[in-house]
LUMFIVO-287952 format. One line per field, with one value per residue: y, z, x of N, C-alpha, C in turn; residue in one letter. Coordinates in steps of 0.001 Angstrom, whole numbers, always signed. Atoms other than C-alpha are relative to their C-alpha. Layout:
N
n_py (Y|...)
n_pz (Z|...)
n_px (X|...)
ca_py (Y|...)
ca_pz (Z|...)
ca_px (X|...)
c_py (Y|...)
c_pz (Z|...)
c_px (X|...)
type (A|...)
//
This chain:
231
n_py (-697|-105|+14|-639|+534|+82|-1747|-1506|-120|+2|+950|+1560|+775|+946|+938|+1210|-744|-277|+563|+637|-877|-668|+949|-403|-139|+1389|-293|+1404|+873|+102|-959|+513|+84|+1281|+828|+432|+521|+1376|+628|+130|+783|+1602|-37|-16|+1321|+1528|-245|+631|+1201|-133|+1017|-818|+879|-431|-1334|-614|-1199|-1722|-501|+690|-1218|-882|-342|+56|-1432|-503|-114|-952|-1132|+275|+102|-665|-1217|+805|-311|-1445|+86|+116|-603|-1482|-153|-808|-1166|-933|-222|-1160|-1040|-274|+154|-1412|-995|+368|-170|-1669|-289|+628|-1017|-1027|-333|-167|-455|+652|+954|+1544|+423|+1379|+977|-15|-108|-488|-1316|-963|-617|-938|-715|-1427|+85|+1051|+1296|+112|+996|+460|+1356|+1019|+955|+388|-9|-769|+115|-787|-902|+379|-756|-355|+108|-336|+119|-311|+904|+1330|+537|-1280|-878|-624|-198|+585|-439|+285|-1182|-614|+1160|-347|-19|+1211|-790|-460|-1619|-368|-864|-131|-480|-1998|+617|+674|+1133|+61|-776|-949|-435|+455|+639|-509|+665|+1725|+1251|-217|+1171|-524|+1380|-326|+701|-563|+472|-90|+219|+1443|-403|+754|-553|+327|-1185|-1114|-791|-987|-1181|-1465|-366|-647|-706|+143|-347|+307|+1019|+811|+1160|+948|+595|-40|-1457|-608|-1321|+486|-1457|+607|-508|-1104|+1112|+1370|+1211|+28|+1030|-8|-1060|+259|+381|-1075|+36|-1379|-706|-1257|-1573)
n_pz (-1311|+240|-1206|+552|+997|-1069|+110|+645|-834|+1089|-94|+829|-417|-365|+397|-835|-950|-8|-663|-1223|-1003|-1219|-1161|-677|-1783|-340|-972|-764|+304|-1247|+193|+1047|+1659|+135|-489|+721|+404|-50|+288|+925|+466|-211|+398|+1446|+35|-174|+1097|+1148|-749|-865|+518|+1114|-610|-1295|-672|-889|-843|+107|-903|-621|+526|-424|-1738|+362|+619|-1560|-701|+209|-155|-1573|-188|+24|-536|-1421|+272|+286|-1205|-777|+947|-242|-1874|-297|+432|-838|-818|+151|-203|-1157|-885|+60|-805|-1458|-313|-300|-1538|-1019|-593|-575|-2393|-262|-787|-1014|-897|-298|-1143|+685|-1747|+51|-1538|-67|+165|+315|-825|+723|-1639|-579|-287|-746|+505|-159|+90|+94|-503|+700|-1115|+1157|-782|-1111|-829|-1117|+158|+1129|+108|+915|-141|+724|-438|+1052|+721|-603|-631|-1591|-157|+539|-930|+67|+684|-150|+82|-507|+642|+1338|+563|+1040|+715|+203|-1510|+310|-1234|+811|-885|+278|+80|-1499|-1351|-949|-630|+60|+678|+1858|+191|+1757|+1096|-156|+231|-1377|-93|-568|+41|-910|-625|-1216|-159|+395|-1145|-651|-476|+1166|+937|+1438|+779|+574|+1629|+422|+1613|+143|+778|+775|+1180|+763|+673|+1499|+546|+1302|+563|-724|+1413|-78|+670|-760|-632|-1401|-665|-200|-1215|-416|-715|+1112|+88|+889|+1|+1274|-262|-429|-1581|-1130|-705|-1089|-288|-800|+125)
n_px (-1073|-1539|-680|-759|-1751|-1547|-643|+794|+1256|+1319|+1197|+160|+723|-274|+1542|-96|+377|+1651|+312|+187|+1050|-430|+242|+659|-4|+184|+1501|+336|+767|+774|+598|+1452|-133|-801|+803|+1218|-515|+14|+1572|+779|-298|+780|+1230|+241|-231|+1026|+1190|-320|+204|+1590|+96|+1427|+1175|+472|-617|+580|+1227|-170|-895|-1152|-1006|+918|-623|-1283|-443|-10|-759|-1254|+468|-164|-1553|-482|+591|-645|-1449|-452|+589|-833|-727|+647|-280|-1258|-287|+399|-685|-1450|+50|+461|-788|-711|+502|-498|-1709|-363|+466|-809|-1794|+266|-312|-1336|-175|+1211|-968|+360|-669|-22|+377|-1226|-790|-2107|-413|-1611|+10|-768|-574|+265|+1576|+1211|+476|+1803|+127|+1172|+90|+1231|+500|+1150|+805|-187|-983|-50|-1496|-866|-966|-724|-1270|-881|-1463|-780|-529|-396|+1536|-157|+1469|-96|+1974|+1258|+1090|+1612|+1462|+1118|+768|+149|+993|+335|+403|-1063|-312|-1195|-389|-1199|-1584|-961|-1891|-947|-23|+767|-456|+436|-1226|+571|-912|-1288|+500|-534|+896|+473|+1243|+1011|+759|+992|+993|+805|+923|+1076|+1036|-16|-1195|-1099|-931|+594|-810|+301|-842|-592|+42|-1554|+43|-1192|+270|-34|-1001|+315|+1339|-401|+478|-441|-444|+1414|+903|+59|-827|-869|-678|-1738|+198|-1077|-869|-838|+1017|+1539|+1266|+997|+1565|+1595|-116|+186|+734|+421|-696|+264|+458)
ca_py (+83607|+85153|+84711|+86831|+86077|+85191|+88806|+92475|+91064|+90819|+88854|+85199|+83494|+80167|+77923|+75035|+77705|+79032|+76204|+74890|+77577|+79469|+77822|+77798|+78386|+75275|+75444|+72940|+72342|+73490|+76686|+77427|+78181|+74797|+73094|+74014|+73561|+70335|+69576|+70567|+68496|+65267|+66677|+66643|+63260|+61718|+63354|+62531|+58606|+58536|+55167|+56627|+53940|+55240|+58940|+61019|+62787|+66475|+66359|+64439|+67192|+69958|+68763|+68048|+71778|+72903|+71307|+72842|+76191|+75227|+74248|+77201|+79706|+77819|+78438|+82287|+82081|+81251|+83237|+86674|+85199|+85152|+88264|+89725|+88229|+89526|+92635|+92547|+91135|+94510|+96645|+95019|+95326|+99219|+99389|+97185|+99961|+102459|+101215|+101492|+102730|+101302|+99097|+95193|+93426|+90045|+86509|+86071|+85983|+87981|+91648|+93787|+96516|+99557|+101555|+104864|+103844|+102123|+98692|+98057|+94608|+92182|+89303|+86831|+85427|+82411|+82242|+84861|+85273|+86671|+88079|+87682|+88907|+89803|+88815|+90246|+88651|+89007|+86861|+84392|+84013|+87084|+88464|+91778|+93264|+91960|+93678|+93187|+93327|+92944|+90949|+90061|+89643|+86526|+88087|+90611|+93331|+95756|+97148|+98582|+98680|+101945|+99420|+99455|+97023|+96788|+99192|+101853|+101897|+101869|+99147|+98491|+97500|+94337|+91100|+90438|+87588|+88091|+85357|+85717|+83698|+84180|+82367|+81132|+81416|+78058|+78969|+76618|+78493|+79049|+81166|+83726|+84048|+87259|+90016|+92247|+95146|+96673|+99418|+98473|+98768|+97325|+95724|+93035|+90339|+86649|+83588|+83450|+87318|+87608|+90583|+90185|+92813|+93418|+94775|+97579|+94482|+92403|+89830|+89190|+88114|+87344|+90651|+88025|+87089|+90222|+90043|+93752|+96639|+99564|+102970)
ca_pz (-202865|-203374|-201080|-201229|-203362|-202030|-204084|-204034|-201626|-205014|-204608|-206122|-206819|-205342|-206800|-203777|-201027|-202782|-202495|-199014|-197519|-194405|-191207|-188965|-185114|-183181|-180912|-177925|-178463|-175280|-176272|-177150|-180618|-180985|-179214|-181505|-183731|-183271|-182590|-185774|-187376|-185835|-186432|-190172|-190422|-188708|-191012|-193766|-192234|-191036|-192724|-195596|-194349|-191202|-190947|-188635|-186203|-186527|-183191|-182126|-184149|-182847|-178922|-179854|-181078|-177524|-175518|-177731|-177339|-173099|-173567|-174908|-173005|-169647|-171349|-172136|-168381|-166778|-168785|-167549|-163640|-164167|-165488|-162879|-159752|-161246|-160905|-157698|-156189|-157583|-156245|-152769|-153093|-153567|-150488|-148453|-149212|-147929|-143861|-144335|-141111|-139229|-136864|-136410|-133724|-134459|-131868|-130916|-127754|-129192|-128762|-130646|-128338|-130250|-126690|-126961|-128031|-126625|-127512|-128016|-126828|-126768|-124685|-126127|-123102|-124771|-121329|-118656|-116141|-112445|-112981|-115773|-115436|-118043|-118051|-119826|-119587|-121573|-123915|-121414|-119586|-116512|-115549|-116824|-115291|-114756|-115417|-113803|-115802|-113339|-114327|-118002|-119999|-122780|-125880|-126599|-123599|-124830|-122806|-123483|-122276|-122091|-122116|-118613|-115840|-112840|-111028|-113435|-115319|-119537|-120812|-124014|-127342|-127991|-128276|-125156|-124770|-123094|-121661|-119717|-117523|-115434|-113624|-114763|-112607|-111416|-110268|-112896|-114525|-118199|-120754|-122638|-126554|-126825|-129582|-130397|-132319|-134988|-137670|-140727|-143235|-146691|-148721|-151320|-153535|-151917|-155060|-154572|-155645|-151771|-149616|-147096|-145127|-143585|-140287|-138746|-136282|-139402|-139286|-142186|-142283|-144673|-144409|-144005|-140357|-138796|-136252|-134415|-135595|-133041|-134793)
ca_px (+121173|+124319|+127524|+130523|+133779|+136780|+137920|+137183|+134126|+131955|+128908|+128362|+125475|+125436|+122267|+123235|+122969|+119629|+118396|+118781|+116214|+116293|+116497|+113425|+112441|+112355|+109064|+108558|+105204|+103589|+102347|+98437|+99178|+101602|+98917|+96102|+98093|+98392|+94780|+93499|+96240|+95126|+91421|+91923|+93982|+91100|+88657|+90841|+91071|+87446|+85871|+83289|+80875|+80230|+81543|+82320|+79594|+79030|+78675|+81452|+83752|+81314|+82629|+86160|+86190|+84822|+86960|+89758|+88351|+88565|+92215|+93247|+91007|+92094|+96030|+95414|+93712|+96453|+98570|+96670|+96604|+100633|+100818|+98179|+100210|+103382|+102095|+100579|+103661|+105942|+103109|+103563|+107408|+106903|+104616|+107089|+110165|+107896|+108568|+112134|+113167|+109666|+110835|+108907|+108923|+110029|+109854|+113616|+115949|+119205|+119361|+122077|+122238|+124078|+125043|+122856|+118969|+116021|+115052|+111311|+110813|+107713|+105989|+103343|+101758|+99491|+97470|+96849|+99677|+99539|+103297|+105791|+109229|+111731|+115805|+118326|+121749|+124915|+127139|+128531|+124867|+125870|+122337|+122241|+118485|+115700|+112293|+108748|+105506|+103511|+100630|+99915|+96724|+96766|+98217|+101285|+102647|+105198|+107791|+111485|+115253|+117407|+120514|+121570|+122403|+120554|+122918|+121614|+124765|+124598|+126206|+129125|+127541|+126947|+124931|+122534|+119595|+116386|+113926|+110752|+108702|+105770|+103175|+100157|+96562|+97024|+100677|+102640|+105634|+105139|+107881|+106961|+107988|+110099|+109705|+113034|+111892|+114569|+114241|+113924|+117184|+116449|+113615|+114717|+112788|+112974|+113465|+109459|+108643|+108047|+109390|+112242|+113359|+116828|+116565|+119413|+120288|+121285|+118267|+115937|+112538|+109826|+107165|+104240|+105386|+105665|+103290|+103413|+104484|+105552|+106186)
c_py (+388|-64|+870|-525|-57|+1554|+906|-513|+396|-1603|-909|-854|-1316|-1185|-979|+494|+725|-990|-879|+724|+472|-970|+703|-386|-848|+431|-1312|-764|+522|+1524|-8|-212|-1124|-1000|+16|-425|-1315|-726|-16|-932|-1419|+228|-221|-1097|-1103|-70|-757|-1884|-878|-1069|+792|-1155|+504|+1700|+733|+977|+1397|+201|-573|+1368|+1276|-217|-254|+1616|+863|-117|+557|+1687|-14|-244|+1406|+1401|+146|+1118|+1861|+529|+421|+939|+1636|-341|-160|+1377|+1012|+92|+296|+1528|+107|-290|+1590|+1268|+46|+464|+1536|-11|-388|+901|+1426|-392|-248|+1055|+496|-1209|-1151|-768|-1625|-897|-168|+686|+1045|+1479|+1262|+1151|+1138|+1081|+1011|-283|-1111|-1338|-161|-1714|-357|-1644|-651|-679|-1380|-468|+1193|-356|+953|+940|-948|+1289|-325|-469|+47|-619|+276|-1288|-1686|-141|+627|+367|+1195|+1305|-385|+1086|+12|-111|-185|-1253|+212|-933|-1514|+1093|+876|+1073|+205|+85|+560|-128|+651|-380|+130|-1194|+556|+1439|+1507|+533|-747|-764|-117|-380|-797|-952|-477|-1119|+836|-1539|+595|-1149|+664|-1405|+217|+144|-1067|-357|-1188|+1616|-151|+1176|-88|-67|+1275|+467|+990|+739|+846|+832|-879|+512|+255|-802|-870|-764|-1333|-306|-216|+1134|+393|+1188|-126|+1210|-331|+1046|+481|-1240|-952|-1378|+508|-880|+425|+1294|-1105|-435|+954|-146|+1262|+843|+1369|+1167|-25)
c_pz (-638|+1297|-741|-255|+1029|-532|-246|+658|-1363|+335|-855|+594|+127|-145|+1458|+1674|-295|+483|+1479|+1297|+520|+1056|+591|+1586|+270|+1027|+1617|+195|+1028|-13|-384|-1575|-432|+75|-672|-1144|-542|-42|-1489|-1320|+291|+71|-1288|-621|+465|-1072|-1211|-118|+240|-1302|-754|+351|+1061|+11|+1016|+752|+69|+1373|+1256|-553|+767|+1916|+347|-248|+1292|+721|-756|+432|+1736|-330|+22|+944|+1298|-135|+482|+1943|+847|-226|+688|+1754|+475|+95|+1348|+1749|-130|+451|+1514|+1341|-470|+603|+1500|+454|+377|+1141|+1034|+317|+205|+1869|+198|+1143|+1008|+489|+926|+967|-302|+1143|-401|+1212|+400|-290|-486|+414|-504|+1037|+331|+120|+906|-1082|+68|+145|+279|+754|-150|+1117|-667|+1226|+771|+1084|+1171|+42|-1131|+608|-1399|+504|-852|+306|-1400|-491|+505|+890|+1512|-347|+81|+735|-505|-177|+758|-500|-47|-672|-2124|-740|-1231|-1789|-46|+861|-759|+963|-998|+1179|-340|+189|+1220|+757|+1247|+1371|-865|-1154|-1529|-42|-1197|-884|-171|+137|+1103|-420|+1091|-134|+820|+35|+994|+828|+272|+1192|+1152|+834|-156|-686|-1526|-778|-788|-1275|+211|-1026|+171|-1188|-669|-814|-1614|-1352|-1137|-179|-1391|-346|+390|-1480|-250|-180|+1588|+193|+1122|+139|+804|+1134|+434|+704|-650|+121|-857|-84|-1115|+595|+448|+1375|+853|+228|+385|-969|+1150|-184|-1338)
c_px (+1005|+864|+1209|+1421|+985|+721|-170|-1203|-916|-835|-387|-950|+537|-1117|-77|-741|-1559|-920|+18|-769|+387|-599|-1348|-97|-169|-908|-16|-1355|-841|-567|-1209|-16|+277|-1190|-1533|+246|-28|-1034|-667|+957|-100|-1375|+82|+552|-1068|-1474|+196|+162|-1399|-356|-1967|-985|-740|+1020|-43|-1528|+45|+55|+1105|+1327|-72|+1213|+1551|+418|-581|+663|+1834|-26|+118|+1243|+644|-621|+418|+1986|-70|-169|+1153|+1703|+57|+297|+1337|+475|-756|+676|+1253|+198|-467|+1180|+872|-1104|+206|+723|+268|-484|+696|+752|-759|+104|+1276|-382|-1288|+356|-1840|+581|-293|+28|+1954|+612|+861|-856|+1479|-813|+1147|+290|-564|-1347|-949|-312|-1589|+274|-1774|-57|-1122|-87|-1524|-1217|+508|+1067|-388|+1173|+747|+1161|+1243|+1724|+759|+1595|+755|+529|+137|-1340|-180|-1303|+288|-500|-209|-1020|-1605|-1160|-698|-1279|-710|-1050|+458|+221|+1568|+109|+1262|+1206|+1360|+984|+618|+1491|+728|-456|-839|+230|-527|+1087|-14|+1304|+267|-1214|-78|-993|-238|-1300|-1087|-1140|-1237|-898|-467|-659|-1244|-1236|+186|+884|+874|+651|-269|+1273|-846|+342|+264|+250|+978|-673|+1177|-435|+629|+783|-373|-873|+509|-1191|+751|+15|-1816|-577|-207|+1326|+1088|+658|+1113|-273|+1444|+951|+776|-759|-594|-454|-626|-893|-1239|+319|+417|-1461|-887|+854|+187|+238|+780)
type (M|T|T|T|G|P|M|S|N|I|P|V|Y|D|P|T|V|A|K|S|G|A|S|T|S|S|S|N|G|T|S|A|A|D|Q|T|Q|N|F|L|K|L|L|I|A|Q|I|Q|N|Q|D|P|M|S|P|M|D|A|S|T|M|T|S|Q|M|S|Q|L|N|M|V|T|S|M|S|N|M|N|T|S|M|T|A|M|L|N|Q|M|Q|S|V|N|F|M|N|Q|A|S|L|I|G|H|S|P|A|V|A|G|N|T|I|S|F|D|G|S|N|L|V|I|L|G|A|N|A|S|N|P|L|S|S|A|V|A|T|I|T|D|A|T|G|N|V|I|N|S|A|S|L|G|A|V|T|A|G|M|K|N|F|E|W|D|G|R|D|A|S|G|N|R|V|A|P|G|V|Y|N|I|S|I|N|G|T|N|L|A|G|A|T|E|S|L|T|A|Y|V|A|S|P|V|A|A|V|S|K|G|S|N|G|E|S|L|L|T|L|Q|D|G|R|Q|I|N|A|S|T|I|Q|Q|W|V|N)
//
């Protein structure tokens, strides 16, 4: 091997460097190839050190080779499944991107009113109700408006708020709260789960590959938690 001399960059042969050899790459020994090599080394050592008077049974060697093939196959299968999962997550992410502009109804009691657009809301009842009322309040707790939903069956019931108070005046843009209560068939009061819809503004990937939707009202939700799309 040659090295560069101190003058004129003339290559000079250095025998000490030539004998040192090239560096080898390190391995953590966890790959399928490394495990195969380690197994073969152990098998060869076992054959070399076996008792000549009681040599290794051929069926034992066959069993060990079969186990090696099984471990290798499982490792290759795990690699293939991981690649398939990553591909499915990428396809799902692209599909979720087409949802931008559409509105999911998400459980919550906060309404971010922009001052002009209708807000699509939902009430999820666990049991049939003879009547239900939705009440909208401002940030200080003052009642802005209320709406009778009438009789409600078990499940989701959708309705809208046009951004007006009880007097018919449009309220200022801001954050408002909604609560929904009803009376069941036995005459007892029940609270319903409120849902607030908002268009999807952006789609991003979470740390585990799941799709995260950022809504126009500022909320960020996991796509798998959506129970209803309203448009």
